N, C-alpha and C positions, 0 to 999 in steps of 0.2 A: 795868594802868598806873593807878596812883592820881592823877597829875597830870602835865600835861605843861608844863615851866615854859620860858619863853624871856626873854631880856634884850633889852629897846630898847637898841639901841648909841647911838641918838641922846641919850636921856633919862637911862640908866641905870635906869629903873624895870623892874619885873618885871610879867609877865602870864602868865595861866593860860588854857588853853584849856577852856572848860565843856562841849565836846561829849563828851570822854573819860570813860568809866566805869570803875569798878574790875571789872578781869579779871584771871584768872591766866594765867601765862606758864610753867609749869612747865617745860617742855621747853628753853625759852631760858635760864631761870635754871640748870638743870642744865648748859647748854652752858658759860654763864659759869663755874661752879664747877668745871668739868672733870669733870661726873658725866653717867653717862648715864641717860636716863629714856625711857620710851616711852608716856607719858601723853599723849594728845592734847589739843590745844588746846581749852579748853571752848566759847569764843565767840570770833569775830573783833573786832578793835579797833573797828572801823566795820562795821556791817550794811549790806546793800543799803538798807533803808529809811533810815538814817541819812544815807548818800549822796544818795539822792534827795530827802530832805528837805533837806538842806543845798544842793543844785543848785536846787530849787524856790524856796528862800527867798533865792537870790542871795547869799547871805552868802559871804565871802571869809575869807582869814586875819585874824588880829586886826591892826587897824592900829595901829602904836606911837602913844602919846598924843603930841599936840604935832604930828602929821604932818596936812597939809592934802591935799585932793585934788590939788592942784598939785604938791606934793612926792612924793606917792604914784604919780602918773604919771609926774613926773621919774625917780623911783627904776626904776620899771618900763621906761621908755625906755633908762634906762642898762644895766640887767640885759639887756636885748634886743640892745644894741650890742655889749656884752661877749660874749654867747652867739654873736652873728654873726660876731664875729672868731674865736672858737675852732672854729664850726661849718663857716664857709666852706672853709677848707683841708681839712677832713675830707672835706667832698662831693666835692671835687675828688680826693682819693685814693680814695673810694668808686667814683667814675666810672672810676678807673684799674683797679680791681679788677674791676668788672662787666665792663667792655668790655677786657678784657686780650688777647684773641684779635687776631692780626696782622692779620685781616681789617678790623678797625675803625680801623686806622692808616694803611692804603694811600692814602686821599684825604684831603689836608690839610683839607678842608672837613666832613669826618664827625666826626672826634673832637671838635672844639669844640662842634659841636652837640648832641653826647650830653653832654658836661659841662653844657652848659645845661639840657638835660632832666633831670639828676640833681638840679642845684640847684633847677629849678622844682618837682620833685616833694618835696623837701625843704621848700620854702616852703608847698605845700600841705599837708604833714603837720603842719607847725607851727601853721598857721591853723586847721586841723579840731581840733587838739589844744587851742589856746587857747579856741576857740569853743564846743567841746561837752564838754571834760573836767569831770568834778563836782570835780575839785581845782584850783580856780583859782589855788593859788599854786606849781603845779608848770609846770616847762618839759620837754616832750617832743621829742625829735629822733629821726631815723632811727638805728637800732641797727646794729652789725655783725654781727648774728647770721645773716640772711638772705643776706649777700653771697655766701658760696662757693655757694650754691644758684642765686642770679641769674647769678653768673658761669659758672656749668655750663650753664645754660639757654642764655645768650647763645653760649657757645662751641659747644655742640651744634648750635644752629641756624645758626652760621656754617659750620661743616663740613658740615652737610646740605644748605646752600645755595652751596655752593662753586662749582658749574656755573652759578648764576643772576646776574642783574646786581646791582649795588649796591644800586639802588631795591628790588629784591625781598627781598634779604637784610635791609635794614633795616627795612622795613614789617613782615616776619615777626617780627624780633627784638623790636621796640618793642611790637607789639601783644600779642605774648606775654608779655612782661615786665610790661606794663602790666596786661593780665587776670590774669595769677599774683598780683599784688601785690593787685589788687582783690578776687579771689575769697579771698585769704588773710584781708583785713580782714574780709569778710562771714563767713568761718568762724570767726574768733575772737569776733566778735560772737555768732554762733549758740552756741558754746562757753559764752561766759558767761552768756548767757540761760538755756541748759540746766543751769547749775550744774556744768559737767563738769571745770571748772579743778582741783576737787580731785583729779583723776586724776594731777597733776604730782608728787604725794608719792610715786607708785609708780616714777618715773624713777630710776635708780640714780646715786648722786653720781660715780661713777667714770666712768661712761658721760657725764654732762654735764661733767666736767671734762677728760675726753679730747676732747669736741666743743670746748669753749672754748679748749683748747691748740692745736688744729688751726686755729681762726679766727685765733689769734696767729700761728702758723707762715705762714698763707695771707696774711694782712696785711703780714707780715716779706718774703716773697717778692714781693709787689706792689710794696712800697716799695724793694725792692734794684733790682728792674727798672726802676722808674721813676727811679732816680737813676743807675744804671749804663748804663743802654740795652741791658743783655744781657736776652734773654729767661730769665726765672727762674720755673720751673713744678715742680721737683722737688730742692728742696735735700737732702732726704732719702729720695729714691727712687732708682728705677734710673739715672737720667742725673745723679745728683749730682756725681759726678766731673767731668763734662765741663762742669757749668755752674759748679763752685766753681773750676775751672782758668780759667774765662773772666772770673769776678768778681774773681780774684786777678792778672789782668793789669795792669800799672801804670797804663793809661789808665782802666779802671772803678774800680780802687781808688781813684785819686786823686779821682773823682767822686763815690765813695760814702762815703768816710771822714768829709767835713765833715756829712754828714747823719747817719750814725751817732753822731757826736760831738755834734751838737745834740740828737738824740733822748735819748742818755745824759744830757746835761745836764739836759734837761727832767725826765726821771725822777728824778734825784737831787734836783733842787730842789723838785718835787712832793711827794717822800717825806719831805723836811726841814722845808719850810715849808707853812703852811697859810693862804694867802690868796686871795681870790677874783679878785683882778687879776694873780696870779702868770703862770697859764697864757696868758691873752690878752697879758699884757704880753711873754712871752718869744716869742709867736708874730710879734708886731709887731717885736720888738728883733732877732730873727734876721734877717730879709730886710734891714732899714734897716742892720745890720751889714756884711751882705753887699755892699751896693751901695756903701756907704762905703769898704771895702776896695778894691773893685774901682775906684773912683774915685780913690782914693790911690795905685793902681798903675797908673793910667793908661790903663784899659780903658773902651771905650765899648760900648753895647749891641751893635753888629755883631760886635764881636769876641768878646763873651760868647757870643753866639748861635753864632758859628762854632766855639768851643770846647766847646759842647755845654752851658754852665752855665745859660742860660735857654731857654725854648722858641722856635723860630722864629716870625715874625709870621705870624698867621693872617688869612685874608681876612676883611673885614668883612661882617656881615651883619645885617640887621634881627633884632630879639629874637624875633619869632615865625617866623622861618626855620627853626627846628629842628624845627617842627612840620609841616614839608613832607614828611618821611618816614613820616607815619601816612596810608598810602594802604591802604584795605581791600581794594581790588581788586587789589591785588598780593600780599596776604598768601597764603602757602602753608599753608592750614588743615590740611591732612592730617599736618602734622607736630606740632601742638600737642598731640595726645594722647599722644604720646611723652614729654612732659615731665611727664605725671602723677605716676610716681615722685619724681621730683624735686621737685615741688610737695608732695608728701605730707610728705617729709623737711623740707622748710622750714616747713611747718606745725608738725610736731613741735618742731623746734628753737625755736620761739617761747617754748615753755615751760621753757626751760632758765634764764632769769633768775628766774623764779618758783619754779623747784626749789630754786636756791642759796638765794634769800632766804627760802623756807618751811622748809627743812630746818634743824632747831636745831642740828645738829652742824657747821654751815657756819662756818668761821672769819671770813667776812665779815659774817655775822648777828651773831655774837658780838662782834666789833670794834666794829660799829655800835652795838650795845647797851651796850657798856662805855663808848664815847666820847660817847655822845648825853646830853642834858639830860633824858632821861626816867627815872623811877623805877620798878622793878619790882617788884611785889608777891610 
């Protein structure tokens, strides 16, 4: 990279990043030119010493000229609000995927508490990333890569504790999931400290691509189940015929089509237009349009709940009430070792994003380089 050039949108001036030095990226250039190359990268763009020096100096990304500390913090707050609008419904969807087992939906007071815990974990994740990351300009949030493993752990434990009380089941599941994610973070820190992340280049891209496709299918099934009220777990499996027949029933189809249409509209809009307000704007506009149409049609909230368009009212509880399920004396510790194979799969899955970005033949990498404001040597 000879130079990284950015434009200050407020003043129209150009600024360059002085931290980048000239390095060769022959594999990426070959990917852009459509040629194959087996030459390895000679050196990373930013070494560990560079990152540690930048973190120690407290220097952040270049501040556009003319920006005061007030406007900088105002922009940061605005970006935080925009990302909160985007992330909040995503976290609710993640909760639906992780706790999709019917055992978590029998008690109306349980599932809302689980959603609160997922939102709280997302807050902890973002706060830790913002406080300790060596990239102060980045925004990091929970990714969907580990959802299928957390969901499998929760479902397996729900089946194993089917004869136990709700308190035992919830304590076992929540302690197991919390411990698994904590150990995963420690394992990734150890992997980075031992410089073992280079092993991701040995993961075959077809395997990674198949895994990513399965994540998409898994999220699609969870979304269809959430919209239609039908238990969807095997759209392409042995029970596919029965599940598709239920989804195509008039009531389930009517409840599903608006969500599918909104998803397609967002997909087409995001692929056609590039604006940072587009996605949060659509996420705000969709529920607003829904309630305006319902109001114009003469429906009230009770009628919408009876028809299944919005969730039934949940009993009010203090914010910290969700933590009452963490009771260590009720945990069935003998069940936790059975989760080790699933945990190891979750650990391996965290390398999938690094594999896609590190592989020079990745269309995602080639597109990103071609569309970026960086110049390759």
